[in-house]
Structure formats: C-alpha cells, structure tokens
Backbone as CSV, one residue per row, in Angstrom:
resi,resn,N_x,N_y,N_z,CA_x,CA_y,CA_z,C_x,C_y,C_z
1,MET,-4.484,-24.750,31.769,-4.264,-24.778,30.263,-5.239,-25.541,29.569
2,SER,-5.670,-25.245,28.297,-6.462,-25.916,27.605,-5.925,-25.982,26.026
3,THR,-6.171,-26.955,25.276,-5.716,-26.895,23.882,-6.924,-26.792,23.059
4,GLN,-6.959,-26.036,22.212,-7.956,-25.909,21.033,-7.441,-26.254,19.715
5,GLY,-7.435,-27.279,19.154,-6.565,-27.480,18.034,-5.178,-27.795,18.438
6,ASN,-4.204,-26.996,17.876,-2.973,-27.014,18.685,-2.652,-25.804,19.171
7,LYS,-3.360,-24.783,19.548,-3.024,-23.853,20.227,-3.469,-23.809,21.648
8,LYS,-2.307,-23.770,22.478,-2.511,-23.534,24.125,-3.184,-22.261,24.472
9,THR,-3.843,-22.417,25.508,-4.468,-21.027,26.029,-4.191,-20.765,27.362
10,PHE,-3.974,-19.903,28.288,-3.628,-19.773,29.370,-4.297,-18.385,30.156
11,ILE,-4.895,-18.445,31.310,-5.363,-17.452,31.928,-4.506,-16.720,33.109
12,GLY,-4.326,-15.417,32.910,-3.149,-14.919,33.782,-3.470,-13.489,34.169
13,LEU,-2.660,-12.649,34.948,-2.690,-11.555,35.321,-1.902,-10.767,34.580
14,VAL,-2.172,-9.487,34.091,-1.269,-8.437,33.485,-0.186,-7.829,34.485
15,ALA,0.914,-8.168,34.249,2.005,-7.723,35.347,2.489,-6.536,34.785
16,SER,2.773,-6.211,33.492,3.215,-4.975,32.941,2.552,-4.564,31.701
17,ASP,2.304,-3.051,31.549,1.801,-2.569,30.373,2.750,-1.546,29.594
18,LYS,4.070,-1.701,30.094,4.851,-0.364,29.619,5.365,-0.378,28.245
19,MET,5.101,-1.575,27.634,5.903,-1.648,26.369,4.435,-1.298,25.273
20,ALA,5.027,-0.985,24.159,3.948,-0.782,23.084,3.353,-1.959,22.486
21,LYS,1.968,-2.052,22.315,1.470,-3.340,21.935,1.929,-4.610,22.593
22,THR,2.445,-4.375,23.867,2.777,-5.797,24.483,2.418,-5.796,25.937
23,VAL,1.993,-6.659,26.434,1.771,-6.751,27.838,2.640,-8.250,28.384
24,VAL,2.919,-7.970,29.491,3.550,-8.985,30.390,2.569,-9.796,31.172
25,VAL,2.107,-10.966,30.972,0.921,-11.689,31.730,1.786,-12.821,32.402
26,GLU,1.069,-12.762,33.560,1.849,-13.648,34.873,0.727,-14.523,34.953
27,VAL,1.113,-15.982,34.636,0.394,-17.082,34.836,0.943,-17.991,35.997
28,THR,-0.078,-18.245,37.184,0.323,-18.859,38.077,-0.412,-20.106,38.465
29,ARG,0.403,-21.165,38.556,-0.432,-22.759,38.800,0.320,-23.133,39.840
30,ARG,-0.613,-24.169,40.652,-0.361,-25.071,41.564,0.214,-26.306,41.299
31,MET,1.222,-26.854,41.966,1.810,-27.961,41.388,2.431,-28.662,42.920
32,ARG,2.214,-29.874,42.904,2.582,-30.671,44.030,4.129,-31.054,43.918
33,HIS,4.806,-30.648,44.995,6.369,-31.019,45.187,6.409,-32.579,44.908
34,PRO,7.558,-32.993,44.042,7.637,-34.404,43.934,8.224,-35.036,45.209
35,VAL,9.006,-34.569,46.141,9.344,-35.270,47.341,8.604,-34.944,48.485
36,TYR,8.412,-33.511,48.754,7.465,-33.258,49.807,5.944,-33.144,49.948
37,LYS,5.600,-33.490,48.466,4.087,-33.744,48.563,3.198,-32.451,48.794
38,LYS,3.928,-31.481,49.005,3.363,-30.143,49.464,2.934,-29.270,48.218
39,TYR,1.741,-28.509,48.175,1.399,-27.708,46.883,1.932,-26.563,47.068
40,ILE,2.809,-26.002,45.864,3.496,-24.855,45.756,3.293,-24.119,44.485
41,LYS,3.242,-22.760,44.771,2.837,-21.952,43.453,4.166,-21.903,42.452
42,GLN,3.743,-22.026,41.282,4.677,-21.707,40.367,4.224,-20.869,39.131
43,ARG,5.048,-19.996,38.828,4.590,-18.665,38.294,5.417,-18.569,36.831
44,ASN,4.814,-18.442,35.698,5.703,-17.979,34.417,5.251,-16.714,33.941
45,ARG,6.002,-16.160,33.307,5.504,-14.918,32.695,5.792,-14.969,31.136
46,TYR,4.600,-14.545,30.470,4.735,-14.535,28.898,4.461,-13.046,28.326
47,LYS,5.344,-12.741,27.394,4.888,-11.554,26.545,3.965,-11.787,25.555
48,ALA,2.843,-11.165,25.592,1.525,-11.359,24.759,1.504,-10.014,23.867
49,ASP,0.892,-10.312,22.601,0.750,-9.149,21.894,-0.688,-8.489,22.194
50,ASP,-0.840,-7.258,22.219,-2.019,-6.432,22.662,-2.046,-5.377,21.543
51,PRO,-2.408,-5.552,20.443,-2.451,-4.631,19.148,-3.139,-3.243,19.424
52,ALA,-4.037,-3.183,20.325,-4.889,-2.086,20.455,-4.528,-1.270,21.894
53,ASN,-3.559,-2.041,22.438,-3.071,-1.322,23.856,-4.362,-1.158,24.721
54,GLU,-5.197,-2.214,24.981,-6.283,-1.904,25.832,-5.994,-2.488,27.397
55,CYS,-5.127,-3.516,27.392,-4.929,-4.022,28.664,-4.387,-3.032,29.702
56,ARG,-4.643,-3.455,30.858,-4.047,-2.349,31.979,-3.313,-3.304,33.036
57,VAL,-2.592,-2.906,33.888,-1.859,-3.865,35.032,-3.149,-4.226,35.811
58,GLY,-3.001,-5.569,36.200,-4.216,-6.073,37.050,-5.303,-6.745,36.296
59,ASP,-5.516,-6.599,34.926,-6.521,-7.168,34.359,-6.304,-8.750,34.211
60,ARG,-7.554,-9.437,34.274,-7.392,-10.882,33.837,-7.508,-11.377,32.397
61,VAL,-6.551,-11.939,31.840,-6.902,-11.852,30.365,-6.574,-13.403,29.981
62,LEU,-7.259,-14.016,28.654,-6.911,-15.144,28.199,-5.978,-14.807,27.074
63,ILE,-4.723,-15.448,27.080,-3.856,-15.536,25.960,-3.831,-16.644,25.246
64,GLU,-3.364,-16.758,23.889,-3.387,-18.028,23.189,-2.119,-17.920,22.471
65,GLU,-1.591,-19.308,22.211,-0.186,-19.209,21.476,-0.532,-18.790,20.066
66,CYS,0.628,-18.473,19.445,0.458,-18.073,17.932,1.906,-17.921,17.313
67,ARG,2.114,-17.489,16.132,3.283,-17.616,15.551,4.354,-16.570,16.076
68,PRO,5.452,-16.779,15.854,6.491,-15.874,16.763,6.201,-14.457,16.056
69,ILE,6.032,-13.555,16.813,5.857,-11.918,16.608,6.901,-11.217,16.656
70,SER,7.722,-11.535,17.711,9.146,-10.821,17.758,10.066,-11.871,18.521
71,LYS,11.197,-11.583,18.915,12.115,-12.497,19.479,11.604,-13.291,20.835
72,ASP,10.787,-12.490,21.722,10.205,-13.119,22.985,8.559,-13.171,22.601
73,LYS,7.881,-12.640,22.027,6.538,-12.793,21.736,6.058,-13.893,20.789
74,ARG,5.349,-14.520,21.620,4.764,-15.896,21.113,3.247,-16.279,21.368
75,TRP,2.572,-15.194,22.110,1.391,-15.311,22.630,0.543,-14.004,22.158
76,ARG,-0.728,-14.165,22.144,-1.516,-12.929,21.899,-2.613,-12.695,22.679
77,VAL,-3.036,-11.754,23.134,-4.240,-11.608,24.162,-5.603,-11.863,23.223
78,LYS,-6.375,-12.906,23.732,-7.327,-13.345,22.955,-8.598,-12.529,23.671
79,GLN,-8.770,-12.289,24.737,-9.955,-11.671,25.438,-9.532,-11.047,26.781
80,ILE,-10.098,-10.070,27.402,-10.103,-9.343,28.535,-11.170,-10.180,29.493
81,LEU,-10.887,-10.901,30.407,-11.757,-11.500,31.259,-12.537,-10.461,32.416
82,ASP,-11.633,-9.773,33.045,-11.952,-8.998,34.331,-10.870,-7.473,34.177
83,ARG,-11.457,-6.485,34.355,-10.942,-5.471,34.325,-10.249,-5.169,35.745
84,ALA,-9.229,-4.377,36.016,-8.619,-4.169,37.330,-9.235,-3.011,38.023
85,VAL,-9.619,-2.948,39.320,-10.247,-2.059,39.979,-9.724,-0.718,39.835
C-alpha cells in the first residue's frame, strides 16, 4: 500500500470479470499474528471500475482509490501490470 496525495493504491489479482465494466480484485498481504507471532495471509476483495473491460481473470493490476461510482465500487483500475497466461 502506498499513498500518492490522498489516494491509496494496491496491487492485486483479478478474481472475477463477470460484471460489466467492473472487476473484483483480490489483494493479499501478510500480517503477523498479535498473539502467536506467526505470519498469516490476509486477503481483501475490492470491486474496481474497468471502463474498457480490458482486465481478465488472473491479471495483476494496480488499483487506486476514487470517488464512489456505485454502492460497492470505490476503486479504479489504474494499470494492468501482468497479463494472465
């Protein structure tokens, strides 16, 4: 996670592209458990705006925070980093 101005950005994998102009991006991060001190994976799923319908399942994308576009969409696909094989 990084902040550019006030906008947050995340890198994640596209988990679903079945909606029109929307993709579900899964962001995985490792965090240390507060009691057991073991590293565990934590995932969050964000709905991101993809106006050109370019993203496919498995693509690595950069998403950034934006104004609310719909009830669930508050993120926009900024760049496709890697294409799925």
